[in-house]
C-alpha positions as CSV (number, residue, x, y, z in Angstrom):
1,M,131.3,127.3,103.6
2,A,131.9,130.3,106.0
3,V,129.0,130.7,108.1
4,K,126.9,134.1,107.5
5,K,125.5,136.0,111.2
6,A,122.8,137.5,110.0
7,S,124.1,140.9,110.8
8,E,126.3,140.3,107.4
9,S,123.4,139.1,105.3
10,F,120.5,141.7,106.8
11,S,120.9,145.9,107.9
12,K,121.6,146.5,111.2
13,S,118.2,148.0,111.4
14,L,116.3,145.2,110.5
15,I,118.3,143.2,113.1
16,D,117.6,146.2,115.7
17,E,114.2,146.1,114.4
18,V,113.5,142.0,114.9
19,Q,114.7,142.4,118.6
20,R,112.9,145.0,119.4
21,W,110.0,143.2,118.0
22,G,110.7,139.7,119.6
23,C,110.5,141.7,122.8
24,M,106.6,142.2,123.0
25,K,104.2,139.7,123.5
26,Q,102.1,137.8,121.3
27,T,98.2,137.3,121.5
28,G,96.9,134.3,122.1
29,V,93.7,133.0,120.1
30,S,91.9,130.0,120.1
31,L,90.0,128.2,117.4
32,R,86.6,128.9,118.6
33,Y,87.2,132.2,118.3
34,M,88.8,132.1,114.9
35,M,85.5,129.9,114.1
36,E,83.3,132.6,115.4
37,F,85.2,135.5,113.8
38,G,85.2,133.4,110.5
39,S,81.3,132.6,110.3
40,R,80.8,136.1,109.3
41,P,83.2,136.8,106.3
42,T,82.4,140.3,105.8
43,Q,84.7,142.6,104.3
44,R,85.3,144.4,107.5
45,N,86.2,141.2,109.3
46,F,88.6,140.8,106.6
47,I,90.3,144.4,107.2
48,I,90.1,143.4,111.0
49,S,92.1,140.2,110.9
50,A,94.5,141.3,108.1
51,Q,94.9,144.2,110.6
52,F,95.5,141.8,113.5
53,L,97.9,139.7,111.5
54,H,100.0,142.8,110.1
55,K,100.6,143.0,113.8
56,E,100.9,139.7,115.4
57,L,103.4,137.8,112.6
58,P,106.1,140.4,113.2
59,I,106.0,139.0,116.9
60,R,106.0,135.7,116.1
61,I,108.5,135.6,113.7
62,A,110.7,137.8,115.0
63,R,111.1,135.1,118.2
64,R,111.8,132.2,116.2
65,A,114.6,134.4,114.2
66,I,116.2,135.2,117.6
67,E,116.4,131.9,119.0
68,L,117.3,130.5,115.1
69,E,120.1,133.1,116.2
70,S,121.6,131.4,119.3
71,L,120.9,127.5,119.0
72,P,123.3,125.0,121.7
73,Y,126.0,122.6,119.9
74,G,126.4,124.8,116.9
75,L,123.5,124.1,115.3
76,S,122.5,127.4,114.4
77,E,125.5,127.3,112.2
78,K,124.6,124.6,110.1
79,P,123.8,125.7,106.8
80,A,120.2,124.0,106.6
81,V,119.5,126.2,109.8
82,L,120.9,129.3,108.5
83,K,118.6,129.2,105.2
84,V,115.5,128.9,107.7
85,R,116.9,131.9,109.8
86,D,117.5,133.8,106.4
87,W,113.4,132.9,105.3
88,Y,112.0,134.0,108.7
89,L,114.4,137.5,108.2
90,D,113.0,137.9,104.6
91,S,109.7,137.2,105.9
92,F,109.8,139.7,109.1
93,R,111.1,142.4,106.9
94,D,107.7,141.6,103.8
95,L,105.7,142.1,106.9
96,R,107.2,145.4,108.6
97,T,107.6,147.4,105.6
98,F,104.3,146.3,104.3
99,P,102.1,150.1,104.6
100,D,99.1,150.5,107.7
101,I,96.0,148.0,106.2
102,K,93.1,150.6,105.8
103,D,91.0,149.5,102.8
104,A,89.7,146.5,100.7
105,K,92.8,146.9,98.4
106,D,95.3,147.2,100.8
107,E,93.9,143.9,102.6
108,K,93.5,142.0,99.2
109,D,97.6,142.8,98.9
110,F,98.2,141.8,102.1
111,T,96.8,138.5,102.1
112,Q,98.4,137.9,98.7
113,M,101.9,139.1,100.4
114,I,101.3,136.4,103.9
115,K,100.1,133.8,100.8
116,A,103.6,133.9,99.4
117,I,105.3,133.9,103.3
118,K,103.4,130.7,103.9
119,V,104.8,129.2,100.5
120,R,108.5,131.1,101.7
121,H,108.1,128.3,104.8
122,N,106.8,124.9,103.1
123,N,110.3,123.5,103.2
124,V,111.4,124.4,107.1
125,V,110.6,121.3,108.3
126,P,112.5,119.4,106.4
127,M,115.2,121.9,106.2
128,M,115.3,121.8,109.7
129,A,115.6,118.4,110.2
130,L,118.7,118.1,108.2
131,G,120.4,120.8,110.5
132,V,119.7,118.3,113.3
133,Q,121.1,115.7,111.1
134,Q,123.7,117.0,110.6
135,L,124.3,117.7,114.3
136,K,123.0,114.1,114.6
137,K,126.7,113.0,112.9
138,E,128.9,114.7,115.3
139,K,128.0,112.4,117.6
140,V,126.0,114.3,120.2
141,L,124.5,112.5,123.0
142,Y,120.5,112.2,123.3
143,E,120.7,113.1,127.3
144,D,122.5,116.1,126.2
145,L,120.1,117.3,124.4
146,D,117.3,118.6,126.1
147,E,117.5,122.6,125.0
148,I,117.4,121.2,121.6
149,H,114.4,119.2,122.2
150,Q,112.5,122.5,123.8
151,F,113.6,124.9,121.2
152,L,112.0,122.9,118.3
153,D,108.9,121.6,120.4
154,R,108.5,125.8,120.3
155,F,109.5,126.4,117.0
156,Y,107.4,123.9,115.4
157,M,104.5,124.7,117.7
158,S,105.1,128.3,117.0
159,R,105.1,127.4,112.9
160,I,101.5,125.5,113.5
161,G,100.4,128.2,114.8
162,I,101.6,131.2,112.4
163,R,100.7,129.1,109.7
164,M,97.1,128.0,110.9
165,L,96.7,132.5,111.7
166,I,97.9,133.0,107.6
167,G,96.1,130.1,106.5
168,Q,92.5,130.9,107.7
169,H,92.7,134.2,106.8
170,V,93.5,133.1,103.1
171,E,90.4,131.1,103.1
172,L,88.1,132.8,104.8
173,H,88.5,134.4,101.1
174,N,87.4,131.3,99.4
175,P,84.4,131.9,97.3
176,N,83.4,128.2,97.6
177,P,84.6,126.5,100.7
178,P,83.5,123.4,101.1
179,P,79.8,122.1,103.5
180,H,80.4,123.0,106.7
181,C,83.9,124.8,106.9
182,V,84.6,128.0,108.3
183,G,88.1,128.8,106.5
184,Y,90.7,125.8,107.7
185,I,88.0,124.5,110.6
186,D,85.2,122.1,109.7
187,T,82.8,122.5,112.3
188,K,81.5,118.9,111.2
189,M,84.5,116.9,110.2
190,S,84.0,113.2,109.9
191,P,87.0,111.8,111.7
192,M,86.4,108.2,109.5
193,E,86.7,110.3,106.6
194,V,89.5,112.1,107.3
195,A,91.6,108.9,108.4
196,R,90.5,107.4,105.1
197,N,91.8,109.8,103.0
198,A,95.4,109.7,105.6
199,T,95.4,105.9,104.8
200,E,95.0,106.4,101.5
201,D,97.6,108.5,101.2
202,A,100.1,106.9,103.5
203,R,99.4,103.8,101.2
204,A,100.1,105.3,98.4
205,M,103.6,106.2,99.1
206,C,104.2,102.7,100.7
207,L,103.4,101.3,97.1
208,R,105.9,104.2,95.5
209,E,108.9,102.9,97.7
210,Y,108.0,99.3,98.0
211,G,106.1,98.3,95.2
212,S,103.2,96.7,97.5
213,A,101.4,97.8,100.5
214,P,99.5,96.4,103.5
215,N,96.0,96.6,103.8
216,V,94.3,98.7,106.4
217,T,91.3,97.9,108.1
218,I,89.4,100.9,110.0
219,Y,86.7,100.3,112.5
220,G,84.4,103.5,113.4
221,D,80.9,105.1,113.1
222,P,80.5,106.6,109.6
223,D,78.3,109.1,111.2
224,F,79.8,110.8,114.0
225,T,81.5,114.3,113.3
226,F,83.1,117.0,115.6
227,P,84.5,120.7,114.9
228,Y,88.2,120.5,114.1
229,V,90.7,121.1,111.6
230,P,91.2,117.9,109.3
231,T,94.6,119.2,107.9
232,H,95.9,118.6,111.5
233,L,94.2,115.6,112.3
234,H,95.2,114.2,108.5
235,T,99.5,115.2,109.3
236,M,99.1,112.9,112.7
237,V,96.8,110.1,111.3
238,F,99.1,110.0,108.4
239,E,102.5,109.9,110.3
240,L,101.1,107.0,113.1
241,V,100.1,104.4,109.7
242,K,103.1,105.6,107.4
243,N,105.0,103.8,110.4
244,S,102.7,101.0,110.9
245,L,102.8,99.9,106.9
246,R,106.7,100.6,106.6
247,A,107.4,98.1,109.7
248,V,104.5,95.5,108.3
249,Q,106.1,95.9,104.7
250,E,109.9,95.3,105.6
251,R,108.9,92.4,107.9
252,F,106.6,90.4,105.3
253,M,108.3,91.7,102.4
254,D,110.6,88.9,102.1
255,S,108.0,86.1,103.7
256,D,106.0,83.7,102.1
257,K,102.8,85.2,104.8
258,V,100.6,87.2,103.6
259,A,101.1,90.8,105.4
260,P,98.2,91.1,108.1
261,P,96.5,94.2,107.6
262,V,97.1,97.4,109.7
263,K,93.9,98.3,112.2
264,L,93.1,101.6,112.9
265,I,90.0,102.0,115.4
266,V,88.0,105.6,115.9
267,A,86.1,105.6,119.3
268,D,84.5,109.0,120.5
269,G,85.0,109.7,124.3
270,I,82.9,112.5,126.2
271,E,86.1,114.7,126.1
272,D,87.8,113.6,123.3
273,V,88.4,111.1,120.1
274,T,91.1,108.4,119.7
275,I,92.2,107.1,116.7
276,K,94.2,104.3,118.0
277,V,96.7,102.7,114.8
278,S,97.8,99.1,115.9
279,D,100.4,96.6,113.2
280,E,102.2,93.4,114.0
281,G,105.3,95.0,112.3
282,G,107.8,93.6,115.2
283,G,107.5,97.1,117.1
284,I,110.0,99.3,118.2
285,P,113.0,97.8,120.0
286,R,111.9,98.9,124.2
287,S,114.9,100.7,124.3
288,G,113.5,103.2,121.6
289,L,110.8,104.0,123.4
290,P,112.0,106.7,125.4
291,K,113.3,108.4,122.4
292,I,110.6,108.1,119.9
293,F,108.9,111.2,120.5
294,T,112.3,113.5,120.2
295,Y,113.8,115.0,117.1
296,L,116.7,112.6,117.0
297,Y,115.1,109.1,116.9
298,S,114.5,107.6,113.8
299,T,114.4,103.6,113.1
300,A,115.7,104.3,109.1
301,S,119.0,105.8,107.8
302,N,118.6,109.6,107.3
303,P,117.5,110.1,103.9
304,L,118.9,113.5,103.2
305,D,122.4,114.5,102.7
306,S,124.1,117.5,102.5
307,D,122.8,118.6,99.2
308,L,120.0,121.2,100.1
309,S,117.8,120.6,97.0
310,E,117.0,117.1,98.5
311,A,115.4,118.9,101.5
312,D,111.9,118.7,100.0
313,A,112.0,115.0,99.1
314,V,109.0,112.8,100.9
315,T,110.3,109.7,102.0
316,M,108.6,107.0,104.4
317,A,110.5,107.2,107.0
318,G,114.0,109.0,108.0
319,Y,113.2,112.2,109.0
320,G,112.6,110.8,113.1
321,Y,109.9,113.9,113.0
322,G,106.8,112.3,112.3
323,L,105.5,111.3,116.0
324,P,107.3,114.3,117.5
325,I,105.6,116.9,115.3
326,S,102.0,114.8,115.5
327,R,102.1,115.3,119.4
328,L,102.4,119.3,118.8
329,Y,99.1,119.0,116.7
330,A,97.4,117.1,119.7
331,R,98.1,120.3,121.4
332,D,95.6,119.6,124.8
333,G,95.4,116.1,123.5
334,R,98.0,113.0,123.7
335,V,100.0,110.7,121.0
336,S,101.0,107.8,122.6
337,A,102.7,104.5,122.0
338,F,103.5,101.1,123.3
339,V,105.0,97.8,122.4
340,S,104.1,94.2,123.3
341,L,104.8,91.0,121.6
342,G,106.0,92.3,118.7
343,R,103.6,94.5,117.8
344,F,103.3,98.6,118.1
345,S,100.3,100.7,119.1
346,G,100.1,104.3,118.5
347,A,97.1,106.0,119.3
348,I,96.5,110.2,119.3
349,A,93.6,111.5,121.3
350,V,92.5,115.0,120.3
351,M,90.2,117.5,122.1
352,R,86.5,117.8,121.2
353,A,86.7,121.3,122.3
354,L,88.1,124.0,120.6
355,C,89.4,125.9,123.5
356,F,92.8,125.8,123.4
357,D,94.9,128.3,121.4
358,V,96.4,127.6,117.5
359,D,100.0,127.3,119.5
360,H,99.1,126.3,122.3
């Protein structure tokens, strides 16, 4: 299939505008500011928020569209990456052709438009994963991929920020928000509850994949809460638990022994909250430890093939994206891993303060 540059699919004026907006400086927004601003959900604040996003989102989207055109090792030319690039250019065009927001009707129409943009970008991660896996088939060495890893870190961090900005604005319109929630932010989030939900989701996936799933034992204070974004913590816990379930299941599925449970501990610290997941699934080869936070490492075979329609498939393993993206969600916190005597342990530490930017 012939590779189409953006200039062949989109007008020159649009490409020039993307270049111009991509040079502008984006504005940092902290979760604390979003929580304080969102605690006053008036129509005036809705309009102010929409006006800000109308100017801010094109800058962030333009920057990523420009980078998608100039990736090393031919990654920009992979069909999956071209599709993602087109999504970003389509979204930039939608934002730039939307008129200035002056009243409640404009704000309502704008909110519907950015909701559609968020849906358009739902499959960006698996689609980019497909592009990277296509690159991996060309036997590119890990040591030569620093540029790719740096780009993907920036790209996914920006995506998290864009989706948080859009999602927060949209969720503030919810007439019946969950208790203690300001948009996406839960001011009294229970990490134990989030861990339980993420564990149930991971076990359900394991059951679908293998027909059975190891138990997960959770330890921690059920009454402890702190302000955070539940969906972000859910993503991180889900990935760690999913990896552990798969490792234990595959190690013991043909054994007469009962599979030992995965253990999850929630610990409250002075500055952060740590969630540790450990299993007896045999661990990761020591040679693989330096690679597990890269976007080209996976202990499973790639579940995706050249059929782009399969890019929205949900599987237990194969993208090689769970841990590196979880590390980005942790922001100023950290995600770490270590192996000892056939046991794997992964830990998430998230900051209790909401002082960091949504895409820091």
